[in-house]
DSSP file (Angstrom, degrees, kcal/mol; ACC not computed):
  #  RESIDUE AA STRUCTURE BP1 BP2  ACC     N-H-->O    O-->H-N    N-H-->O    O-->H-N    TCO  KAPPA ALPHA  PHI   PSI    X-CA   Y-CA   Z-CA
    1    1 A M              0   0    0      0, 0.0     3,-0.1     0, 0.0     0, 0.0   0.000 360.0 360.0 360.0 132.4    0.0    0.0    0.0
    2    2 A P        -     0   0    0      0, 0.0     2,-0.2     0, 0.0     0, 0.0  -0.223 360.0-100.5 -65.7 149.9    1.5    3.5   -0.9
    3    3 A K        -     0   0    0      1,-0.1     2,-0.4     0, 0.0     0, 0.0  -0.527  36.5-129.6 -64.7 129.5    2.7    5.8    2.0
    4    4 A Q        -     0   0    0     -2,-0.2     2,-0.4    -3,-0.1    -1,-0.1  -0.740  14.8-136.5 -87.3 132.9    0.1    8.4    2.8
    5    5 A I        -     0   0    0     -2,-0.4     3,-0.5     1,-0.1    20,-0.1  -0.786  13.8-165.3 -89.3 128.8    1.4   12.0    2.9
    6    6 A R  S    S+     0   0    0     -2,-0.4    -1,-0.1     1,-0.2    19,-0.1   0.819  80.6  48.4 -82.3 -35.9    0.1   14.0    5.9
    7    7 A N  S    S+     0   0    0     17,-0.1    -1,-0.2     2,-0.0    18,-0.1   0.073  73.7 154.0 -99.2  27.4    0.8   17.5    5.1
    8    8 A A        -     0   0    0     -3,-0.5     2,-0.3     1,-0.1    17,-0.1  -0.317  41.8-129.8 -60.4 128.9   -0.5   17.5    1.5
    9    9 A L        -     0   0    0     15,-0.1    -1,-0.1    13,-0.1    15,-0.0  -0.603  16.7-135.9 -79.0 136.2   -1.6   21.0    0.4
   10   10 A T     >  -     0   0    0     -2,-0.3     4,-2.5     1,-0.1     3,-0.2  -0.482  26.7-106.6 -81.7 163.0   -5.0   21.3   -1.0
   11   11 A P  H  > S+     0   0    0      0, 0.0     4,-2.1     0, 0.0     5,-0.1   0.901 122.5  53.1 -53.0 -42.5   -5.6   23.5   -4.2
   12   12 A L  H  > S+     0   0    0      1,-0.2     4,-1.4     2,-0.2     5,-0.1   0.852 109.0  48.5 -58.6 -38.4   -7.2   26.1   -2.1
   13   13 A A  H  > S+     0   0    0     -3,-0.2     4,-1.4     2,-0.2    -1,-0.2   0.888 109.2  53.0 -70.8 -38.3   -4.3   26.2    0.3
   14   14 A V  H  < S+     0   0    0     -4,-2.5     3,-0.3     1,-0.2    -2,-0.2   0.925 111.4  46.8 -60.9 -42.7   -1.8   26.5   -2.6
   15   15 A K  H  < S+     0   0    0     -4,-2.1    -1,-0.2    -5,-0.2    -2,-0.2   0.806 118.2  41.6 -70.0 -28.6   -3.7   29.4   -4.0
   16   16 A N  H  < S+     0   0    0     -4,-1.4    -1,-0.2    -5,-0.1    -2,-0.2   0.527  82.8 119.8 -96.4 -12.2   -4.0   31.2   -0.6
   17   17 A K     <  -     0   0    0     -4,-1.4     3,-0.1    -3,-0.3     2,-0.1  -0.242  59.8-125.2 -60.7 142.9   -0.5   30.6    0.8
   18   18 A P        -     0   0    0      0, 0.0    14,-0.2     0, 0.0    -1,-0.1  -0.300  45.9 -64.8 -78.4 174.0    1.6   33.7    1.7
   19   19 A A  S    S+     0   0    0     15,-0.1     2,-0.3    12,-0.1    14,-0.2  -0.293  97.6  63.7 -58.5 142.4    5.0   34.4    0.4
   20   20 A G  E    S-A   32   0A   0     12,-2.4    12,-2.7    -3,-0.1     2,-0.5  -0.875  89.9 -58.7 139.7-168.6    7.6   31.9    1.6
   21   21 A V  E     -A   31   0A   0     -2,-0.3     2,-0.4    10,-0.2    10,-0.2  -0.943  47.2-169.4-115.1 132.6    8.4   28.1    1.4
   22   22 A H  E     -A   30   0A   0      8,-2.7     8,-3.1    -2,-0.5     2,-0.1  -0.981  19.6-123.1-130.8 126.6    5.7   25.7    2.5
   23   23 A A  E     +A   29   0A   0     -2,-0.4     6,-0.2     6,-0.2     3,-0.1  -0.376  22.3 178.8 -68.2 139.3    6.1   21.9    3.0
   24   24 A D  E     -     0   0A   0      4,-2.7     5,-0.2     1,-0.2    -1,-0.1   0.416  53.4 -98.3-114.0  -8.6    3.8   19.6    1.2
   25   25 A G  E >  S+A   28   0A   0      3,-0.7     3,-1.4   -17,-0.1    -1,-0.2   0.036  96.8  51.2 100.9 148.2    5.3   16.3    2.5
   26   26 A G  T 3  S-     0   0    0      1,-0.3     3,-0.1    -2,-0.1   -21,-0.0   0.749 131.8 -55.5  67.7  24.6    7.8   13.8    1.1
   27   27 A G  T 3  S+     0   0    0      1,-0.3    16,-2.6    15,-0.1     2,-0.4   0.417 104.6 130.3  88.4  -2.0   10.4   16.4    0.3
   28   28 A L  E <   -AB  25  42A   0     -3,-1.4    -4,-2.7    14,-0.2    -3,-0.7  -0.735  33.6-177.3 -87.2 127.2    8.0   18.5   -1.9
   29   29 A Y  E     -AB  23  41A   0     12,-3.0    12,-2.5    -2,-0.4     2,-0.5  -0.935  22.8-140.4-127.0 150.2    7.8   22.3   -1.2
   30   30 A L  E     -AB  22  40A   0     -8,-3.1    -8,-2.7    -2,-0.3     2,-0.5  -0.943  19.3-156.1-106.1 129.6    5.7   25.1   -2.6
   31   31 A K  E     -AB  21  39A   0      8,-3.6     8,-2.4    -2,-0.5     2,-0.5  -0.938   8.9-171.8-107.2 126.0    7.7   28.3   -3.1
   32   32 A V  E     -AB  20  38A   0    -12,-2.7   -12,-2.4    -2,-0.5     6,-0.2  -0.976   9.7-151.2-119.4 118.3    5.7   31.6   -3.2
   33   33 A T    >   -     0   0    0      4,-2.3     3,-2.2    -2,-0.5   -14,-0.0  -0.381  31.5-104.7 -86.3 166.7    7.5   34.8   -4.1
   34   34 A D  T 3  S+     0   0    0      1,-0.3   -15,-0.1     2,-0.1    -1,-0.1   0.812 122.9  57.4 -58.7 -30.4    6.6   38.3   -2.9
   35   35 A G  T 3  S-     0   0    0      2,-0.1    -1,-0.3     1,-0.0    -2,-0.0   0.418 121.4-106.9 -80.3  -3.1    5.1   38.9   -6.3
   36   36 A G    <   +     0   0    0     -3,-2.2     2,-0.2     1,-0.3    -2,-0.1   0.475  68.8 144.2  86.5   7.3    2.7   35.9   -6.0
   37   37 A A        -     0   0    0     22,-0.0    -4,-2.3     1,-0.0     2,-0.4  -0.549  33.6-156.7 -76.4 147.1    4.4   33.5   -8.4
   38   38 A R  E     +B   32   0A   0     -6,-0.2    22,-2.3    -2,-0.2     2,-0.3  -0.970  19.1 160.9-127.2 133.2    4.2   29.9   -7.2
   39   39 A S  E     -BC  31  59A   0     -8,-2.4    -8,-3.6    -2,-0.4     2,-0.4  -0.967  33.4-111.6-147.0 166.7    6.4   27.0   -8.1
   40   40 A W  E     -BC  30  58A   0     18,-2.8    17,-2.9    -2,-0.3    18,-0.9  -0.808  25.4-171.2-104.1 139.8    7.3   23.6   -6.8
   41   41 A L  E     -BC  29  56A   0    -12,-2.5   -12,-3.0    -2,-0.4     2,-0.5  -0.926  12.7-152.6-122.4 147.4   10.7   22.5   -5.3
   42   42 A F  E     -BC  28  55A   0     13,-2.6    13,-2.9    -2,-0.3     2,-0.5  -0.986  14.3-156.8-119.9 124.1   11.9   19.1   -4.4
   43   43 A R  E     + C   0  54A   0    -16,-2.6     2,-0.3    -2,-0.5    11,-0.2  -0.844  24.8 155.4-101.9 127.1   14.6   19.1   -1.5
   44   44 A Y  E     - C   0  53A   0      9,-2.3     9,-3.9    -2,-0.5     2,-0.5  -0.909  43.3-110.8-144.4 168.3   17.0   16.1   -1.3
   45   45 A T  E     - C   0  52A   0     -2,-0.3     7,-0.2     7,-0.3     3,-0.0  -0.929  33.3-124.9-107.2 128.7   20.4   15.3    0.0
   46   46 A S     >  -     0   0    0      5,-3.0     4,-2.1    -2,-0.5     5,-0.3  -0.562  12.0-149.1 -76.0 129.6   23.0   14.6   -2.7
   47   47 A P  T  4 S+     0   0    0      0, 0.0    -1,-0.2     0, 0.0    -2,-0.0   0.827  94.0  53.9 -65.5 -31.5   24.6   11.2   -2.1
   48   48 A A  T  4 S+     0   0    0      1,-0.2    -2,-0.0     3,-0.1    -3,-0.0   0.843 127.2  14.2 -76.6 -30.6   27.9   12.3   -3.6
   49   49 A T  T  4 S-     0   0    0      2,-0.2    -1,-0.2    -3,-0.1     3,-0.1   0.497  89.1-129.9-118.6  -7.6   28.4   15.4   -1.5
   50   50 A A     <  +     0   0    0     -4,-2.1     2,-0.4     1,-0.2    -5,-0.0   0.812  63.9 132.6  59.1  34.3   26.0   15.0    1.4
   51   51 A K        -     0   0    0     -5,-0.3    -5,-3.0     0, 0.0     2,-0.3  -0.872  63.5-109.2-113.3 145.1   24.7   18.5    0.9
   52   52 A R  E     -C   45   0A   0     -2,-0.4     2,-0.3    -7,-0.2    -7,-0.3  -0.538  40.0-172.4 -69.4 131.0   21.0   19.6    0.7
   53   53 A R  E     -C   44   0A   0     -9,-3.9    -9,-2.3    -2,-0.3     2,-0.5  -0.921  16.8-144.5-123.8 155.6   19.9   20.5   -2.9
   54   54 A D  E     -C   43   0A   0     -2,-0.3     2,-0.6   -11,-0.2   -11,-0.2  -0.977  10.6-160.5-118.4 133.6   16.7   22.0   -4.2
   55   55 A M  E     -C   42   0A   0    -13,-2.9   -13,-2.6    -2,-0.5     2,-0.3  -0.956  16.6-134.2-116.1 123.4   15.4   20.9   -7.6
   56   56 A A  E     -C   41   0A   0     -2,-0.6   -15,-0.2   -15,-0.2     3,-0.1  -0.566  20.9-177.5 -74.6 135.7   13.0   23.2   -9.3
   57   57 A L  E     -     0   0A   0    -17,-2.9     2,-0.2     1,-0.3   -16,-0.2   0.577  47.4 -93.2-110.8 -17.1   10.0   21.2  -10.7
   58   58 A G  E     -C   40   0A   0    -18,-0.9   -18,-2.8     3,-0.0    -1,-0.3  -0.672  50.0 -44.1 129.5 177.8    8.1   24.1  -12.4
   59   59 A A  E     -C   39   0A   0    -20,-0.2   -20,-0.3    -2,-0.2     2,-0.2  -0.357  60.4-103.2 -84.7 157.2    5.4   26.7  -12.0
   60   60 A V        -     0   0    0    -22,-2.3   -22,-0.2     1,-0.1     3,-0.1  -0.572  45.1-105.0 -75.5 141.8    2.0   25.8  -10.3
   61   61 A A        -     0   0    0     -2,-0.2    -1,-0.1     1,-0.2     2,-0.1  -0.228  51.4 -72.0 -64.4 157.5   -0.7   25.4  -12.9
   62   62 A D        -     0   0    0      1,-0.1    -1,-0.2    -3,-0.1    -3,-0.0  -0.302  45.5-163.7 -54.9 124.1   -3.4   28.1  -13.3
   63   63 A L              0   0    0      1,-0.2    -1,-0.1    -3,-0.1   -48,-0.1   0.171 360.0 360.0-104.9  22.9   -5.6   27.9  -10.1
   64   64 A T              0   0    0    -49,-0.0    -1,-0.2     0, 0.0    -2,-0.1   0.458 360.0 360.0 -78.6 360.0   -8.6   30.0  -11.4
């Protein structure tokens, strides 16, 4: 059975979050800029260097 993510953001929460970085669970984060642009990030630890890295996944789809 798949692992259930507890902090999953709803579409309404994604639309209404203030500027900042917000956890969605499982290493996925929503980044909201001061201008209101929203994009997804995946945070992981690089096995080669043991440093935390952020991978940009793209913009949030239109929420209207």
